C-alpha positions, -999 to +999 in steps of 0.1 A: -315+072+091-356+067+092-351+038+062-324+023+085-346+024+115-375+005+098-352-020+079-340-031+113-373-031+128-390-045+100-368-071+092-340-074+113-358-077+145-381-105+137-353-128+125-333-121+152-352-130+177-366-163+161-324-169+162-322-162+198-354-183+207-343-216+186-338-239+213-308-256+200-288-227+199-302-216+232-291-249+245-255-244+232-253-212+245-263-221+283-246-257+281-213-238+273-217-215+299-212-246+324-172-241+314-170-206+321-166-210+361-149-236+357-115-224+331-117-186+352-110-211+384-078-232+361-068-198+350-061-182+385-041-215+394-020-204+356-017-167+370-004-179+401+021-206+380+038-181+359+034-146+380+055-119+357+077-112+388+118-114+382+131-149+400+097-161+407+098-194+387+133-202+404+116-194+437+083-214+427+108-244+413+121-251+450+096-247+477+101-271+505+118-295+481+089-299+454+083-281+420+053-261+427+053-246+392+041-279+378+019-287+413+000-253+401-005-267+367-026-300+380-060-276+384-054-259+352-056-296+335-085-304+355-105-279+343-095-270+305-084-305+299-121-316+305-137-290+286-154-314+260-171-335+288-186-302+303-201-290+272-216-327+264-233-327+298-239-291+297-257-288+262-275-320+269-291-307+297-303-273+286-322-293+260-336-314+280-349-288+300-363-275+270-383-303+261-394-312+294-375-341+298-355-355+331-322-335+323-299-354+347-305-389+328-302-372+293-270-358+300-256-390+316-263-405+287-249-378+264-219-381+280-218-421+277-223-410+241-197-386+240-171-413+254-182-441+229-172-417+199-141-409+213-108-431+207-092-442+235-058-439+217-025-419+236+004-416+212+034-429+229+075-431+215+097-452+246+129-436+257+157-441+230+132-457+205+126-438+175+091-445+170+053-438+182+035-462+194-005-462+201-014-472+240-048-473+257-060-442+275-083-417+274-068-389+251-071-359+270-065-333+238-103-351+228-119-343+259-104-308+260-109-280+241-105-297+205-133-324+215-161-294+219-173-295+182-181-331+185-196-328+222-215-302+211-231-326+182-230-353+202-253-337+231-277-324+201-281-358+185-282-381+216-310-358+230-328-355+199-328-397+196-337-398+239-367-372+228-379-392+199-382-429+218-397-410+253-419-392+228-433-423+211-439-439+252-412-463+244-403-461+280-410-484+310-427-475+338-428-480+375-459-482+395-469-460+421-452-457+451-419-460+435-395-432+446-389-408+416-355-409+413-361-446+411-390-442+384-368-417+363-334-446+360-359-471+348-380-446+324-342-436+309-333-472+301-346-478+266-339-443+254-307-445+269-297-478+252-309-466+215-289-440+220-260-463+231-270-488+202-270-455+177-237-444+188-220-475+188-229-482+150-221-448+140-184-456+157-185-491+138-188-472+106-165-447+104-141-469+118-137-485+081-136-447+066-108-428+057-120-404+089-116-433+113-136-416+140-161-389+142-136-364+160-116-363+125-145-360+106-163-329+127-123-320+130-124-316+092-158-305+081-166-280+106-136-276+133-112-266+107-131-240+085-153-222+118-117-217+132-101-200+107-129-178+102-136-175+139-100-170+142-092-143+119-097-106+117-130-106+089-145-133+116-138-111+144-153-074+122-181-099+109-193-111+148-190-076+166-213-057+133-241-086+142-237-083+178-242-046+175-269-046+147-286-070+171-284-045+201-298-017+182-329-039+176-335-050+217-319-082+212-288-092+235-267-094+205-235-103+226-254-137+242-265-147+207-232-144+184-209-153+215-232-184+219-223-195+185-184-189+182-179-197+217-169-236+208-143-219+181-128-191+204-129-212+235-106-239+217-081-209+202-078-196+241-066-235+249-041-234+219-028-202+235-030-218+268-007-249+262+020-230+240+021-200+269+028-230+296+053-249+273+069-216+269+061-213+231+052-188+208+015-177+214-004-187+180-037-168+182-049-135+190-089-137+179-103-158+212-129-155+238-103-134+259-096-114+231-131-100+224-140-100+262-110-076+276-101-057+239-136-051+225-162-052+258-145-024+274-175-011+293-199-034+276-209-041+240-202-014+221-167-002+237-188+023+260-164+032+289-153+061+267-190+068+263-198+067+302-169+088+309-180+118+285-216+112+297-198+117+332-178+145+329-191+164+297-233+162+299-251+195+294-285+187+298-297+174+332-310+136+316-275+131+303-259+140+333-280+119+355-276+090+330-235+096+335-235+094+371-256+062+368-236+041+345-201+051+348-200+025+379-212+001+360-193+007+331-161+005+348-169-036+353-178-039+316-221-036+321-234-009+301-271-015+304-278+014+319-262+033+286-281+007+259-316+015+276-312+047+290-297+067+261-308+049+247-288+028+223-318+009+207-336+023+178-316+059+183-305+066+144-278+093+159-261+068+180-261+035+164-238+044+140-209+050+164-225+020+185-219-005+155-183+016+142-165+016+174-162-022+181-152-025+143-124+004+149-110-011+183-113-048+173-090-034+141-067-017+158-063-042+189-056-073+161-027-050+142-011-040+176-010-076+186+000-090+151+027-067+148+045-074+178+031-041+197+012-059+225+009-090+233-014-119+225-036-128+253-018-162+269-049-185+277-060-170+307-097-169+315-100-134+333-138-128+342-154-103+318-165-082+343-125-071+354-119-035+348-095-017+324-066-018+321-061-047+348-080-073+325-057-064+294-028-069+321-037-103+333-052-119+299-017-110+282-005-132+313+011-100+331+024-078+303+020-039+306+013-038+272-019-052+272-030-026+297-021+004+277-040-012+248-071-012+269-065+025+278-058+035+240-093+017+231-111+039+258-097+069+241-103+060+204-140+050+219-142+082+235-128+099+204-152+084+180-185+088+204-178+125+212-191+143+178-224+119+181-225+129+219-219+163+211-256+163+188-274+141+214-269+165+241-274+193+223-305+180+212-316+168+246-306+203+261-334+218+238-357+195+247-354+206+282-353+246+278-383+238+256-400+219+284-393+243+309-405+276+288-437+253+283-439+246+317-433+283+329-462+290+304-488+271+315 
């Protein structure tokens, strides 16, 4: 145990700290967060359009002569179908902030760059004709989840080119007295022009290659491999192991790992959403909602079971008090009181179940869905603070099996944590008795 603790402290913590402070990864993580409230808003309308109530669908199709199931999907499309645009703006904005540049101008240039590398073609099949034509228009498939990887690459690339021009002082400077907004607009003229020219040339080059456009090349070289790994059980297990190991060194593991995997998992959520609204079989098990709803019950480490044990079974005063403080936040999947109060950080006893429990829970949840025992998540973005079993019920499109799986995971986590908790509780109780005895003798 001491060797493991020393290894984590000397090797893993410094490396993970450097990775966590890397400005591009931070910009991707913080930029993607921009999409979170928007897709949650869209998901609320998705829930309303498909409430699991007998006769609800027929009722919604004829309210005041209108099909309200279709009307409710308009906000869903306005949020989910523009994910890549939000990412192109958000990532560039956050990276520009870290470079101390004008974030709004940089974000605007990033958006223009993304639209410039996106082909304006929409497949159209006229009724009665067995042939598909390409018509001019903005393809929502590429401005949605499928375009997120391109949006990230374009945002980082355009911002770096923008910074390079600004750093060399190739900007138009207005005289003093000019309003700041006007001065910033003119200052962005030359850097923005260089970025647009670069992206335009890049598009022209890609047009004469077999890939045809950036979306195809990024999808083949980056999107498909990451989706295959991130959407698999192996990818999910690797993600939670890395996240938990970072947590025990004192680094917010979920923020770091989720920041890297979010583009993959959000795209898989959207694939499920499209299948769910079309009444087709839902394709993906692993995605953001799978990880947030079935792994993070009580917070990172699936610690709701441990919080309940602390509250009901603690013998030591210290852990009993911790249980009183931790159980309420744990119901809403917040477990900082446990991580820092138990503590889990550099704790040779508790780090074992803290890493083991998520692996077991993710594996059980995956096979439960793969075998058809539990419904897959339906592409509905439920806030990660939603308590169990409500979160599981909503995320699976109103299926009781999702709620039951959450409760099963709580029981599994409690069963694995319990023997380790008993060891720690016994040790703390002994320390309290010794402290009390020494205090009396003094």
